[in-house]
C-alpha positions as a Markdown table, in Angstrom:
| # | Residue | x | y | z |
|---|---|---|---|---|
| 1 | Met | 0.0 | 0.0 | 0.0 |
| 2 | Leu | 1.5 | 3.3 | -1.1 |
| 3 | Leu | -0.9 | 5.8 | 0.3 |
| 4 | Lys | -1.7 | 4.9 | 3.9 |
| 5 | Ser | -2.7 | 8.2 | 5.4 |
| 6 | Tyr | -3.4 | 11.9 | 4.9 |
| 7 | Thr | -4.6 | 15.0 | 6.8 |
| 8 | Lys | -7.5 | 16.9 | 5.3 |
| 9 | Lys | -8.5 | 20.5 | 5.6 |
| 10 | Ile | -12.0 | 21.7 | 4.6 |
| 11 | Phe | -12.5 | 25.4 | 3.9 |
| 12 | Asn | -14.9 | 27.9 | 2.3 |
| 13 | Ser | -14.0 | 29.8 | -0.8 |
| 14 | Glu | -12.0 | 33.0 | 0.0 |
| 15 | Cys | -12.6 | 34.6 | -3.3 |
| 16 | Asn | -16.4 | 33.9 | -3.3 |
| 17 | Pro | -17.6 | 34.0 | 0.3 |
| 18 | Ala | -21.2 | 33.6 | -0.8 |
| 19 | Tyr | -20.5 | 30.2 | -2.4 |
| 20 | Glu | -22.3 | 27.6 | -0.3 |
| 21 | Gly | -19.9 | 24.7 | -1.1 |
| 22 | Val | -16.6 | 23.8 | 0.4 |
| 23 | His | -13.1 | 22.9 | -0.8 |
| 24 | Cys | -10.7 | 20.3 | 0.5 |
| 25 | Val | -7.0 | 19.9 | 0.5 |
| 26 | Ala | -5.6 | 16.6 | 1.8 |
| 27 | Thr | -1.9 | 16.6 | 2.7 |
| 28 | Leu | -0.5 | 13.2 | 2.0 |
| 29 | Asp | 1.7 | 11.5 | 4.5 |
| 30 | Gln | 3.5 | 9.5 | 1.8 |
| 31 | Asp | 4.9 | 10.8 | -1.5 |
| 32 | Ile | 3.0 | 9.3 | -4.4 |
| 33 | Ala | 4.8 | 11.0 | -7.3 |
| 34 | Glu | 5.8 | 7.7 | -8.9 |
| 35 | Ala | 2.2 | 6.4 | -8.9 |
| 36 | Leu | 0.8 | 9.4 | -10.8 |
| 37 | Pro | 1.5 | 8.2 | -14.4 |
| 38 | Tyr | -0.2 | 4.9 | -13.5 |
| 39 | Leu | -3.2 | 6.6 | -11.9 |
| 40 | Asn | -3.4 | 8.8 | -15.0 |
| 41 | Ala | -3.4 | 5.8 | -17.2 |
| 42 | Ala | -5.9 | 3.9 | -15.1 |
| 43 | Leu | -8.4 | 6.8 | -14.8 |
| 44 | Gly | -7.8 | 8.9 | -17.9 |
| 45 | Gly | -6.8 | 12.2 | -16.3 |
| 46 | Phe | -8.2 | 15.4 | -17.8 |
| 47 | Glu | -4.8 | 17.1 | -17.6 |
| 48 | Tyr | -1.3 | 15.7 | -16.7 |
| 49 | Leu | 1.7 | 17.8 | -15.8 |
| 50 | Asn | 5.2 | 16.3 | -15.7 |
| 51 | Asn | 7.1 | 18.8 | -13.7 |
| 52 | Pro | 6.1 | 18.8 | -10.9 |
| 53 | Pro | 4.0 | 15.7 | -11.5 |
| 54 | Ala | 0.2 | 16.3 | -11.1 |
| 55 | Val | -2.9 | 14.8 | -12.6 |
| 56 | Thr | -6.3 | 16.6 | -12.7 |
| 57 | Phe | -9.6 | 14.9 | -13.1 |
| 58 | Lys | -13.1 | 16.3 | -13.7 |
| 59 | Val | -15.7 | 14.3 | -11.9 |
| 60 | His | -19.3 | 15.3 | -11.1 |
| 61 | Gly | -18.5 | 18.9 | -11.9 |
| 62 | Lys | -15.6 | 19.0 | -9.6 |
| 63 | Leu | -11.9 | 19.5 | -10.3 |
| 64 | Ile | -9.7 | 17.0 | -8.5 |
| 65 | Thr | -5.9 | 17.5 | -8.6 |
| 66 | Val | -3.6 | 14.9 | -7.3 |
| 67 | Gln | 0.0 | 15.9 | -6.7 |
| 68 | Ala | 3.0 | 14.0 | -5.1 |
| 69 | Ser | 2.1 | 15.2 | -1.6 |
| 70 | Gln | -1.5 | 16.6 | -1.8 |
| 71 | Ile | -5.0 | 16.2 | -3.2 |
| 72 | Ala | -7.2 | 19.2 | -3.9 |
| 73 | Ile | -10.9 | 19.0 | -4.6 |
| 74 | Asn | -13.2 | 21.9 | -5.3 |
| 75 | Ala | -17.0 | 22.5 | -5.3 |
| 76 | Leu | -17.9 | 20.0 | -2.6 |
| 77 | Lys | -21.3 | 19.9 | -0.9 |
| 78 | Asn | -19.9 | 19.1 | 2.5 |
| 79 | Glu | -17.1 | 17.3 | 4.4 |
| 80 | Ala | -18.9 | 13.9 | 3.9 |
| 81 | Glu | -18.6 | 14.2 | 0.2 |
| 82 | Ala | -14.9 | 15.1 | 0.6 |
| 83 | Asp | -14.4 | 12.0 | 2.7 |
| 84 | Lys | -16.1 | 9.8 | 0.0 |
| 85 | Ile | -14.0 | 11.2 | -2.8 |
| 86 | Leu | -10.7 | 10.9 | -0.8 |
| 87 | Ala | -11.5 | 7.3 | 0.1 |
| 88 | Trp | -12.2 | 6.5 | -3.6 |
| 89 | Leu | -8.9 | 8.2 | -4.6 |
| 90 | Gln | -6.9 | 6.4 | -2.0 |
| 91 | Arg | -8.2 | 3.1 | -3.3 |
| 92 | Glu | -7.5 | 4.1 | -6.9 |
| 93 | Ile | -4.0 | 5.3 | -6.1 |
| 94 | Asn | -3.1 | 2.1 | -4.2 |
| 95 | Glu | -4.7 | -0.1 | -6.9 |
| 96 | Ala | -2.8 | 1.7 | -9.7 |
| 97 | Trp | 0.4 | 1.4 | -7.8 |
| 98 | Glu | -0.1 | -2.3 | -6.9 |
| 99 | Asn | -0.9 | -3.0 | -10.6 |
| 100 | Arg | 1.8 | -0.8 | -12.1 |
| 101 | Asn | 3.5 | -3.8 | -13.7 |
| 102 | Arg | 0.3 | -4.3 | -15.8 |
| 103 | Ile | -0.3 | -0.6 | -16.6 |
| 104 | Ala | 1.5 | 1.4 | -19.2 |
| 105 | Pro | 2.2 | 4.7 | -17.5 |
| 106 | Cys | 0.7 | 7.7 | -19.2 |
| 107 | His | 2.4 | 11.2 | -19.1 |
| 108 | Glu | -0.3 | 13.0 | -21.1 |
| 109 | Gly | -3.8 | 14.3 | -20.4 |
| 110 | Ala | -6.9 | 12.7 | -21.9 |
| 111 | Pro | -8.2 | 14.1 | -25.2 |
| 112 | Arg | -10.5 | 17.1 | -24.7 |
| 113 | Pro | -13.8 | 17.8 | -26.3 |
| 114 | Asn | -13.7 | 19.9 | -29.5 |
| 115 | Leu | -15.9 | 23.0 | -28.9 |
| 116 | Ile | -16.8 | 23.3 | -32.6 |
| 117 | Glu | -18.0 | 19.6 | -32.6 |
| 118 | Val | -20.5 | 20.5 | -29.8 |
| 119 | Leu | -21.5 | 23.9 | -31.2 |
| 120 | Lys | -22.3 | 22.6 | -34.7 |
| 121 | His | -25.2 | 20.5 | -33.2 |
| 122 | Leu | -26.7 | 23.3 | -31.2 |
| 123 | Pro | -29.6 | 25.4 | -32.6 |
| 124 | Lys | -27.4 | 28.6 | -32.6 |
| 125 | Thr | -30.5 | 30.8 | -31.8 |
| 126 | Asn | -29.0 | 32.4 | -28.7 |
| 127 | Cys | -32.5 | 32.1 | -27.2 |
| 128 | Lys | -31.1 | 32.1 | -23.6 |
| 129 | Gln | -33.6 | 29.4 | -22.5 |
| 130 | Cys | -30.7 | 27.4 | -21.2 |
| 131 | Asn | -29.8 | 30.4 | -18.9 |
| 132 | Gln | -26.6 | 31.0 | -20.9 |
| 133 | Pro | -26.1 | 34.3 | -22.9 |
| 134 | Thr | -25.3 | 32.5 | -26.2 |
| 135 | Cys | -25.1 | 29.1 | -27.7 |
| 136 | Met | -21.3 | 29.5 | -27.9 |
| 137 | Val | -21.2 | 29.9 | -24.1 |
| 138 | Phe | -23.5 | 27.0 | -23.7 |
| 139 | Ala | -21.2 | 24.9 | -25.9 |
| 140 | Val | -18.2 | 25.9 | -23.8 |
| 141 | Arg | -20.1 | 24.9 | -20.6 |
| 142 | Ile | -20.9 | 21.5 | -22.2 |
| 143 | Ala | -17.2 | 21.0 | -23.2 |
| 144 | Glu | -16.2 | 21.8 | -19.6 |
| 145 | Gly | -18.5 | 19.2 | -18.3 |
| 146 | Val | -20.6 | 21.7 | -16.4 |
| 147 | Leu | -23.8 | 21.3 | -18.5 |
| 148 | Thr | -25.2 | 18.7 | -20.8 |
| 149 | Ala | -27.1 | 18.9 | -24.0 |
| 150 | Asp | -30.2 | 18.0 | -21.9 |
| 151 | Asn | -30.0 | 21.6 | -20.5 |
| 152 | Cys | -31.0 | 23.0 | -23.9 |
| 153 | Pro | -34.9 | 23.0 | -23.9 |
| 154 | Ile | -35.2 | 23.6 | -27.7 |
| 155 | Leu | -32.6 | 21.1 | -28.8 |
| 156 | Asp | -34.2 | 18.2 | -30.7 |
| 157 | Lys | -33.8 | 14.6 | -29.4 |
| 158 | Glu | -31.5 | 13.5 | -32.2 |
| 159 | Lys | -29.0 | 16.4 | -31.8 |
| 160 | Arg | -29.2 | 16.0 | -28.0 |
| 161 | Gly | -28.2 | 12.3 | -28.5 |
| 162 | Ile | -25.4 | 13.2 | -30.8 |
| 163 | Ile | -23.9 | 15.7 | -28.3 |
| 164 | Asn | -24.3 | 13.4 | -25.3 |
| 165 | Asp | -22.8 | 10.4 | -27.2 |
| 166 | Tyr | -19.8 | 12.6 | -28.3 |
| 167 | Met | -19.3 | 13.9 | -24.7 |
| 168 | Gly | -19.6 | 10.4 | -23.3 |
| 169 | Gln | -16.1 | 9.6 | -24.5 |
| 170 | Phe | -14.7 | 12.3 | -22.2 |
| 171 | Asp | -16.8 | 11.3 | -19.1 |
| 172 | Met | -14.9 | 10.5 | -15.9 |
| 173 | Glu | -18.1 | 9.5 | -14.2 |
| 174 | Lys | -17.6 | 6.0 | -15.5 |
| 175 | Tyr | -14.5 | 5.6 | -13.3 |
| 176 | Tyr | -16.0 | 7.2 | -10.2 |
| 177 | Ser | -18.6 | 5.0 | -8.4 |
| 178 | Gly | -19.0 | 7.2 | -5.4 |
């Protein structure tokens, strides 16, 4: 077992005091730098940095960054959600490390959605019924994983399916069972 323990800190957003969610930083008691390329390969990290090593995941609208000595998670509902995600990550880190002889390490981030691929299937009416100022902004929010095609009330079922199928290939939710 590589990651045995950590100390977590839960805090409110300093730059947006009105934000109701919390953030979490877990300081790891063990250095897991060598495991990061294996974790990235196993989970398909959104972004991977080589120096210093870090992998970022987008899961359930949250950004989770795992570094050699810490894990940072934003936009949490509460401390219980932080505990659940940290326990999942600890299992994933240890499993990736234990299976490293069967995993090809990956030092690159996962492919990212193409904004134009999303936008070309939207109605481009800028109707604002999705609560976004334009269809372009709506497409960006879909590509970021914040919204889905289902949030466009005027999008027909076929186009909605095309966008959701396209975005499904970038979905971290399939890895996170929390």
